[in-house]
One Martini backbone bead per residue (centre of mass of N, CA, C, O) as a GRO file, in nm:
protein
  345
    1MET     BB    1  -5.701   4.094   0.366
    2LYS     BB    2  -5.500   3.935   0.110
    3VAL     BB    3  -5.285   3.641   0.100
    4TYR     BB    4  -5.101   3.530  -0.196
    5LEU     BB    5  -5.012   3.278  -0.451
    6SER     BB    6  -4.968   3.386  -0.809
    7ASN     BB    7  -4.655   3.361  -0.907
    8VAL     BB    8  -4.700   3.584  -0.697
    9ILE     BB    9  -4.694   3.806  -0.437
   10CYS     BB   10  -5.004   3.890  -0.280
   11VAL     BB   11  -5.176   4.202  -0.188
   12ASP     BB   12  -5.515   4.253  -0.084
   13GLY     BB   13  -5.734   4.501  -0.074
   14LYS     BB   14  -6.020   4.665  -0.119
   15ASP     BB   15  -5.863   4.916  -0.320
   16TRP     BB   16  -5.593   4.730  -0.350
   17LYS     BB   17  -5.265   4.631  -0.505
   18VAL     BB   18  -4.971   4.418  -0.436
   19VAL     BB   19  -4.660   4.309  -0.555
   20CYS     BB   20  -4.384   4.080  -0.474
   21ASP     BB   21  -4.110   4.001  -0.632
   22SER     BB   22  -4.127   3.989  -0.934
   23THR     BB   23  -3.993   3.770  -1.210
   24ASN     BB   24  -4.183   3.892  -1.410
   25SER     BB   25  -4.314   4.096  -1.698
   26LYS     BB   26  -4.577   4.146  -1.589
   27PHE     BB   27  -4.848   4.338  -1.548
   28TYR     BB   28  -4.870   4.561  -1.268
   29PRO     BB   29  -4.978   4.835  -1.098
   30LEU     BB   30  -4.808   4.720  -0.836
   31ILE     BB   31  -4.458   4.713  -0.724
   32PHE     BB   32  -4.227   4.530  -0.513
   33TYR     BB   33  -3.876   4.575  -0.454
   34SER     BB   34  -3.643   4.466  -0.220
   35HIS     BB   35  -3.422   4.369  -0.439
   36ALA     BB   36  -3.145   4.284  -0.690
   37HIS     BB   37  -3.187   3.999  -0.717
   38SER     BB   38  -3.261   3.767  -0.963
   39ASP     BB   39  -3.495   3.624  -0.763
   40HIS     BB   40  -3.664   3.934  -0.756
   41ILE     BB   41  -3.624   4.000  -1.064
   42PRO     BB   42  -3.653   4.098  -1.380
   43ARG     BB   43  -3.516   4.160  -1.691
   44LYS     BB   44  -3.805   4.291  -1.755
   45ILE     BB   45  -3.943   4.592  -1.687
   46PRO     BB   46  -4.237   4.705  -1.632
   47SER     BB   47  -4.483   4.948  -1.715
   48THR     BB   48  -4.490   5.082  -1.396
   49GLU     BB   49  -4.540   5.086  -1.057
   50ILE     BB   50  -4.257   5.136  -0.822
   51ILE     BB   51  -4.128   5.002  -0.524
   52THR     BB   52  -3.814   5.140  -0.413
   53SER     BB   53  -3.500   5.192  -0.375
   54SER     BB   54  -3.249   5.381  -0.505
   55THR     BB   55  -3.046   5.148  -0.525
   56THR     BB   56  -3.227   4.939  -0.659
   57GLU     BB   57  -3.296   5.105  -0.904
   58MET     BB   58  -3.004   5.117  -1.013
   59LEU     BB   59  -2.966   4.804  -1.034
   60VAL     BB   60  -3.206   4.741  -1.211
   61LYS     BB   61  -3.109   4.914  -1.451
   62HIS     BB   62  -2.845   4.748  -1.488
   63PHE     BB   63  -2.980   4.454  -1.534
   64ALA     BB   64  -3.185   4.541  -1.726
   65SER     BB   65  -3.308   4.540  -2.056
   66SER     BB   66  -3.580   4.686  -1.943
   67PHE     BB   67  -3.745   5.020  -1.808
   68GLU     BB   68  -3.922   5.174  -1.977
   69GLY     BB   69  -4.199   5.345  -1.808
   70ALA     BB   70  -4.111   5.330  -1.530
   71SER     BB   71  -4.215   5.410  -1.191
   72PHE     BB   72  -4.043   5.540  -0.912
   73PHE     BB   73  -4.075   5.467  -0.551
   74GLN     BB   74  -4.030   5.520  -0.197
   75GLU     BB   75  -4.323   5.630  -0.172
   76TYR     BB   76  -4.675   5.536  -0.107
   77SER     BB   77  -5.023   5.606  -0.205
   78MET     BB   78  -5.369   5.459  -0.155
   79ASN     BB   79  -5.668   5.510  -0.041
   80GLY     BB   80  -5.527   5.550   0.259
   81THR     BB   81  -5.267   5.386   0.179
   82SER     BB   82  -4.948   5.295   0.301
   83PHE     BB   83  -4.605   5.273   0.154
   84VAL     BB   84  -4.322   5.165   0.345
   85GLN     BB   85  -3.983   5.176   0.390
   86LYS     BB   86  -3.726   4.948   0.524
   87PRO     BB   87  -3.467   4.811   0.644
   88SER     BB   88  -3.349   4.456   0.601
   89GLY     BB   89  -3.024   4.371   0.606
   90HIS     BB   90  -2.921   4.216   0.348
   91ILE     BB   91  -2.853   4.440   0.125
   92VAL     BB   92  -2.789   4.670  -0.077
   93GLY     BB   93  -3.103   4.840  -0.077
   94SER     BB   94  -3.264   4.679   0.113
   95THR     BB   95  -3.625   4.614   0.176
   96ALA     BB   96  -3.908   4.668   0.351
   97LEU     BB   97  -4.271   4.642   0.377
   98VAL     BB   98  -4.510   4.891   0.488
   99ILE     BB   99  -4.859   4.845   0.557
  100ASN     BB  100  -5.110   5.102   0.593
  101SER     BB  101  -5.446   5.038   0.695
  102SER     BB  102  -5.777   4.990   0.776
  103GLU     BB  103  -5.699   4.668   0.801
  104GLY     BB  104  -5.396   4.728   0.878
  105LYS     BB  105  -5.071   4.581   0.946
  106LEU     BB  106  -4.806   4.515   0.713
  107VAL     BB  107  -4.514   4.291   0.677
  108TYR     BB  108  -4.257   4.273   0.431
  109THR     BB  109  -3.931   4.155   0.429
  110GLY     BB  110  -3.805   3.977   0.265
  111ASP     BB  111  -3.500   3.961   0.277
  112VAL     BB  112  -3.330   3.902   0.602
  113SER     BB  113  -3.156   4.096   0.873
  114ILE     BB  114  -3.028   4.147   1.226
  115ARG     BB  115  -2.738   4.189   1.170
  116ASP     BB  116  -2.428   4.336   1.234
  117LYS     BB  117  -2.206   4.437   0.952
  118GLY     BB  118  -2.114   4.769   0.965
  119PHE     BB  119  -2.290   4.887   0.679
  120LEU     BB  120  -2.572   4.789   0.769
  121GLU     BB  121  -2.898   4.814   0.837
  122PRO     BB  122  -3.086   4.652   1.031
  123PHE     BB  123  -3.357   4.489   1.105
  124LYS     BB  124  -3.658   4.625   1.257
  125PRO     BB  125  -3.884   4.514   1.444
  126GLU     BB  126  -4.256   4.539   1.428
  127LYS     BB  127  -4.557   4.586   1.503
  128CYS     BB  128  -4.817   4.364   1.375
  129ASP     BB  129  -5.070   4.183   1.204
  130THR     BB  130  -4.890   4.106   0.946
  131LEU     BB  131  -4.653   3.852   0.834
  132ILE     BB  132  -4.398   3.838   0.578
  133ILE     BB  133  -4.158   3.567   0.573
  134GLU     BB  134  -3.873   3.450   0.537
  135SER     BB  135  -3.719   3.083   0.516
  136THR     BB  136  -3.439   2.983   0.424
  137PHE     BB  137  -3.344   2.929   0.752
  138GLY     BB  138  -3.616   2.758   0.879
  139SER     BB  139  -3.408   2.574   1.053
  140PRO     BB  140  -3.239   2.442   1.328
  141ASN     BB  141  -2.974   2.381   1.155
  142TYR     BB  142  -2.957   2.715   1.130
  143GLU     BB  143  -2.679   2.823   1.313
  144PHE     BB  144  -2.488   3.091   1.346
  145PRO     BB  145  -2.222   3.234   1.413
  146ASN     BB  146  -2.072   3.482   1.539
  147TYR     BB  147  -1.992   3.730   1.341
  148SER     BB  148  -1.742   3.871   1.469
  149GLN     BB  149  -1.590   3.609   1.526
  150ILE     BB  150  -1.567   3.483   1.238
  151ILE     BB  151  -1.424   3.726   1.117
  152SER     BB  152  -1.178   3.730   1.303
  153GLU     BB  153  -1.076   3.443   1.237
  154THR     BB  154  -1.055   3.480   0.924
  155LYS     BB  155  -0.860   3.720   0.931
  156GLU     BB  156  -0.624   3.563   1.056
  157GLU     BB  157  -0.596   3.351   0.833
  158ILE     BB  158  -0.538   3.553   0.600
  159ARG     BB  159  -0.296   3.693   0.723
  160LYS     BB  160  -0.106   3.450   0.724
  161TYR     BB  161  -0.096   3.409   0.424
  162LEU     BB  162   0.009   3.690   0.344
  163GLU     BB  163   0.274   3.675   0.511
  164ASP     BB  164   0.349   3.402   0.322
  165ASP     BB  165   0.273   3.471   0.020
  166ILE     BB  166  -0.043   3.390   0.011
  167PRO     BB  167  -0.302   3.395  -0.175
  168VAL     BB  168  -0.655   3.497  -0.200
  169VAL     BB  169  -0.991   3.365  -0.249
  170LEU     BB  170  -1.298   3.541  -0.226
  171MET     BB  171  -1.626   3.394  -0.208
  172GLY     BB  172  -1.918   3.561  -0.349
  173TYR     BB  173  -2.168   3.736  -0.413
  174PRO     BB  174  -2.140   4.035  -0.589
  175LEU     BB  175  -2.431   4.080  -0.449
  176GLY     BB  176  -2.372   4.117  -0.098
  177LYS     BB  177  -2.135   3.933   0.005
  178ALA     BB  178  -1.903   4.105  -0.107
  179GLN     BB  179  -1.946   4.358   0.076
  180MET     BB  180  -1.879   4.209   0.334
  181LEU     BB  181  -1.585   4.140   0.251
  182TYR     BB  182  -1.475   4.419   0.207
  183HIS     BB  183  -1.532   4.527   0.489
  184ALA     BB  184  -1.365   4.294   0.648
  185PHE     BB  185  -1.075   4.257   0.442
  186SER     BB  186  -0.941   4.513   0.283
  187ASP     BB  187  -0.720   4.592   0.522
  188LEU     BB  188  -0.499   4.354   0.460
  189THR     BB  189  -0.452   4.515   0.180
  190ASP     BB  190  -0.336   4.693  -0.125
  191LEU     BB  191  -0.451   4.425  -0.302
  192ASN     BB  192  -0.749   4.475  -0.441
  193ILE     BB  193  -0.915   4.225  -0.632
  194MET     BB  194  -1.144   4.186  -0.923
  195HIS     BB  195  -1.364   4.038  -1.064
  196GLU     BB  196  -1.564   4.145  -1.309
  197SER     BB  197  -1.837   4.113  -1.161
  198ASN     BB  198  -1.745   4.279  -0.915
  199PHE     BB  199  -1.628   4.540  -1.049
  200LYS     BB  200  -1.892   4.655  -1.169
  201ILE     BB  201  -2.059   4.680  -0.909
  202ASN     BB  202  -1.860   4.839  -0.741
  203ASN     BB  203  -1.845   5.093  -0.928
  204LEU     BB  204  -2.143   5.164  -0.904
  205LEU     BB  205  -2.135   5.209  -0.595
  206LEU     BB  206  -1.890   5.408  -0.585
  207SER     BB  207  -2.030   5.638  -0.757
  208ARG     BB  208  -2.243   5.665  -0.486
  209ASN     BB  209  -2.114   5.609  -0.206
  210ILE     BB  210  -2.162   5.314  -0.118
  211LYS     BB  211  -2.165   5.105   0.125
  212GLY     BB  212  -1.912   4.841   0.051
  213SER     BB  213  -1.730   4.995  -0.124
  214ILE     BB  214  -1.409   4.981  -0.311
  215PRO     BB  215  -1.108   5.020  -0.400
  216ALA     BB  216  -0.991   4.865  -0.715
  217ILE     BB  217  -0.876   4.592  -0.913
  218SER     BB  218  -0.877   4.434  -1.193
  219TYR     BB  219  -0.795   4.130  -1.306
  220GLN     BB  220  -0.710   4.213  -1.588
  221ASN     BB  221  -0.513   4.433  -1.501
  222ALA     BB  222  -0.332   4.258  -1.319
  223GLU     BB  223  -0.240   4.065  -1.540
  224GLU     BB  224  -0.123   4.269  -1.749
  225LYS     BB  225   0.079   4.391  -1.509
  226LYS     BB  226   0.178   4.144  -1.323
  227ILE     BB  227   0.086   4.158  -1.019
  228LEU     BB  228   0.041   3.856  -0.943
  229GLU     BB  229   0.349   3.780  -0.978
  230GLU     BB  230   0.509   4.000  -0.807
  231LYS     BB  231   0.273   3.953  -0.599
  232LYS     BB  232   0.118   3.769  -0.303
  233ASN     BB  233  -0.053   3.992  -0.115
  234TRP     BB  234  -0.346   3.907  -0.232
  235ILE     BB  235  -0.690   3.986  -0.308
  236LEU     BB  236  -0.960   3.795  -0.444
  237TYR     BB  237  -1.273   3.873  -0.576
  238ALA     BB  238  -1.537   3.626  -0.622
  239PRO     BB  239  -1.741   3.417  -0.730
  240LEU     BB  240  -1.929   3.146  -0.639
  241ARG     BB  241  -1.727   2.851  -0.678
  242SER     BB  242  -1.585   2.584  -0.762
  243GLY     BB  243  -1.268   2.442  -0.748
  244ARG     BB  244  -1.328   2.313  -1.049
  245ASN     BB  245  -1.314   2.555  -1.173
  246GLU     BB  246  -1.121   2.691  -1.408
  247PHE     BB  247  -1.035   2.952  -1.265
  248ASN     BB  248  -0.962   2.824  -0.985
  249MET     BB  249  -0.750   2.629  -1.093
  250TYR     BB  250  -0.568   2.847  -1.201
  251MET     BB  251  -0.514   2.995  -0.927
  252ARG     BB  252  -0.382   2.747  -0.796
  253ASN     BB  253  -0.160   2.664  -1.010
  254LYS     BB  254  -0.019   2.953  -1.054
  255TYR     BB  255  -0.054   3.092  -0.728
  256ASP     BB  256  -0.144   2.921  -0.475
  257ALA     BB  257  -0.430   2.969  -0.402
  258LYS     BB  258  -0.678   3.030  -0.160
  259LEU     BB  259  -1.002   2.904  -0.093
  260PHE     BB  260  -1.299   3.097  -0.011
  261ALA     BB  261  -1.618   3.014   0.117
  262PHE     BB  262  -1.929   3.212   0.142
  263SER     BB  263  -2.192   3.060   0.337
  264GLY     BB  264  -2.469   2.935   0.496
  265TRP     BB  265  -2.414   2.635   0.387
  266CYS     BB  266  -2.144   2.586   0.559
  267ILE     BB  267  -2.280   2.447   0.806
  268SER     BB  268  -2.220   2.211   0.641
  269SER     BB  269  -1.971   1.976   0.668
  270ASN     BB  270  -1.959   1.910   0.335
  271TYR     BB  271  -1.927   2.172   0.169
  272LYS     BB  272  -1.618   2.205   0.130
  273PHE     BB  273  -1.594   1.929  -0.035
  274ARG     BB  274  -1.801   1.979  -0.258
  275MET     BB  275  -1.642   2.261  -0.345
  276ASN     BB  276  -1.335   2.246  -0.330
  277VAL     BB  277  -1.218   2.399  -0.067
  278ASP     BB  278  -1.028   2.530   0.194
  279HIS     BB  279  -1.275   2.728   0.290
  280GLY     BB  280  -1.575   2.734   0.504
  281ILE     BB  281  -1.790   3.017   0.566
  282PRO     BB  282  -2.066   3.080   0.795
  283ILE     BB  283  -2.209   3.327   0.616
  284SER     BB  284  -2.492   3.565   0.600
  285ASP     BB  285  -2.768   3.773   0.457
  286HIS     BB  286  -2.933   3.599   0.645
  287ALA     BB  287  -3.141   3.469   0.862
  288ASP     BB  288  -3.159   3.267   1.105
  289PHE     BB  289  -3.353   3.084   1.301
  290SER     BB  290  -3.344   3.265   1.559
  291GLU     BB  291  -3.396   3.533   1.404
  292LEU     BB  292  -3.676   3.460   1.298
  293ILE     BB  293  -3.806   3.423   1.567
  294GLU     BB  294  -3.751   3.708   1.675
  295ILE     BB  295  -3.915   3.859   1.468
  296CYS     BB  296  -4.189   3.732   1.535
  297GLU     BB  297  -4.199   3.814   1.835
  298LYS     BB  298  -4.175   4.127   1.787
  299CYS     BB  299  -4.421   4.154   1.590
  300ASP     BB  300  -4.672   4.004   1.692
  301PRO     BB  301  -4.878   3.857   1.508
  302ASP     BB  302  -5.167   3.713   1.391
  303SER     BB  303  -5.017   3.665   1.104
  304ILE     BB  304  -4.821   3.416   0.920
  305TYR     BB  305  -4.608   3.414   0.626
  306THR     BB  306  -4.420   3.176   0.451
  307ILE     BB  307  -4.113   3.207   0.253
  308TYR     BB  308  -3.917   3.016   0.127
  309GLY     BB  309  -3.756   2.745   0.163
  310SER     BB  310  -3.853   2.645   0.496
  311ASN     BB  311  -4.173   2.712   0.507
  312ILE     BB  312  -4.305   2.458   0.629
  313LYS     BB  313  -4.126   2.412   0.877
  314PHE     BB  314  -4.153   2.699   0.998
  315ALA     BB  315  -4.462   2.703   1.033
  316ALA     BB  316  -4.472   2.464   1.228
  317GLU     BB  317  -4.300   2.596   1.448
  318LEU     BB  318  -4.487   2.840   1.491
  319GLN     BB  319  -4.731   2.674   1.575
  320ARG     BB  320  -4.598   2.538   1.821
  321ARG     BB  321  -4.564   2.849   1.943
  322GLY     BB  322  -4.874   2.985   1.869
  323PHE     BB  323  -4.897   3.062   1.579
  324ASN     BB  324  -5.041   3.196   1.289
  325ALA     BB  325  -4.917   2.977   1.043
  326TYR     BB  326  -4.826   2.993   0.682
  327PRO     BB  327  -4.753   2.850   0.385
  328LEU     BB  328  -4.648   2.969   0.084
  329SER     BB  329  -4.803   2.851  -0.216
  330LYS     BB  330  -4.934   2.748  -0.522
  331GLN     BB  331  -5.143   2.554  -0.352
  332THR     BB  332  -5.208   2.825  -0.188
  333ILE     BB  333  -5.498   3.017  -0.063
  334LEU     BB  334  -5.481   3.280   0.178
  335GLU     BB  335  -5.662   3.437   0.422
  336SER     BB  336  -5.607   3.769   0.586
  337TYR     BB  337  -5.767   3.875   0.874
  338PHE     BB  338  -5.804   4.130   1.069
  339HIS     BB  339  -5.774   4.108   1.429
  340LYS     BB  340  -5.803   4.119   1.788
  341ASP     BB  341  -5.771   3.831   1.837
  342LYS     BB  342  -5.573   3.607   1.994
  343ALA     BB  343  -5.413   3.292   1.973
  344ARG     BB  344  -5.237   3.397   2.199
  345SER     BB  345  -5.150   3.428   2.548
   0.00000   0.00000   0.00000
């Protein structure tokens, strides 16, 4: 079995091939999409066979300019090799891919999280021969606070603002982080309002009763009905943007709203000031450094390939810990052959 990067992440077996999270529209016989973030799917979906979850399929069709001719599968088999999905804990619909073949067992995590967010099933590591793991936060600098604790503390901060008739704008990516925010904070008010970007995705998820979606009012509707002016104990959910953004400046100047930015990058002490927001909250839909290490230890693979983010640094750390670990990049083509002998004692 060979794992390599050639514009896309490729896994080649003896008589099969799958590419993972291809962002171009080139034809490949078999593609796996782990989730529907724009950096993992193309705008035009090729007419081919695609493994993905039913939720990701729905979102892909929503975002794509073309998807006609594509055949979607939740499970797949080819020449005695099975391709099975399992929750990755990243965002709604996100999955990891487990490949079982005569050459061994491979797990491709995609973006991954093992934290309990209350509405998503976390990724559960399992023993495998080869692991392809994301390393967005694969540096020891990225250790996130306890999720329940930071949510509880932030909830109390928001509650105080609302009790003082000070509205808040909670900012995170409309797909992924936003659902975490809805689940955590929507019970603080009867006036949950959404920026148009959030509103469209939320309604799509709500129509399928997908966890993480909530009943809400669109910002445009709230403005037209003067709800924002008449009451001040509202929460507005919006995309993550700088406080210098025209829309956010308007929310501050007209409604005295407080801006909350939610991102794993908030772990950096200057993030809040660079973004010009009132609060920077370090929560993420990705695993932090310790969680990535935990995944690798529990999977206990013969070979690990690191992708995205701090992939070089994380691979070096894994090597220091005794793993056979390699960073995948366009400059490297690495073959992974399953074997019985462990490199680690």
